[in-house]
C-alpha positions as CSV (number, residue, x, y, z in Angstrom):
1,M,80.1,47.2,-38.4
2,D,81.6,50.7,-38.6
3,K,82.0,52.8,-35.5
4,W,81.1,56.5,-35.5
5,V,82.8,59.2,-33.4
6,C,81.3,62.4,-32.1
7,T,83.4,65.3,-33.5
8,V,82.5,67.5,-30.5
9,C,83.4,65.3,-27.5
10,G,84.9,62.1,-28.9
11,Y,82.1,59.7,-27.8
12,V,82.2,56.5,-30.0
13,Y,79.0,54.9,-31.1
14,D,79.7,51.2,-31.5
15,P,76.9,49.3,-33.2
16,E,77.8,46.1,-31.4
17,V,77.2,47.9,-28.0
18,G,74.4,50.3,-29.1
19,D,73.2,52.8,-26.6
20,P,70.9,50.9,-24.2
21,D,70.4,53.9,-21.9
22,S,68.9,55.7,-24.9
23,G,66.9,52.8,-26.1
24,I,69.3,51.7,-28.9
25,A,69.7,48.0,-28.7
26,P,73.1,46.3,-29.2
27,G,73.5,45.3,-32.9
28,T,71.8,48.5,-34.2
29,A,73.6,49.8,-37.3
30,W,74.2,53.5,-37.5
31,E,71.8,53.8,-40.3
32,D,69.1,52.4,-38.1
33,V,69.7,54.8,-35.2
34,P,66.8,57.3,-35.2
35,D,67.6,60.7,-36.7
36,D,66.5,62.4,-33.4
37,W,69.0,60.4,-31.3
38,V,71.6,62.6,-29.6
39,C,75.1,61.9,-28.3
40,P,74.7,60.6,-24.7
41,T,77.8,62.6,-23.6
42,C,77.3,66.0,-25.1
43,G,73.9,66.1,-26.7
44,V,74.7,66.9,-30.3
45,G,72.9,65.2,-33.2
46,K,73.9,62.5,-35.7
47,D,75.1,65.2,-38.1
48,D,78.1,65.8,-35.7
49,F,79.4,62.2,-36.0
50,E,82.0,60.9,-38.5
51,K,82.7,57.3,-39.5
52,M,85.9,56.0,-37.9
């Protein structure tokens, strides 16, 4: 699965890890992350992420 990086702070969303603190289970593909999810580090939305 592709990883996605926040263009603001550099946080990397790894689908294999997910974001359990925000309710995103490991194995959740980027496309399945809710549109209202925000970067856990800086708070920007999915629009500010790019595929690595």
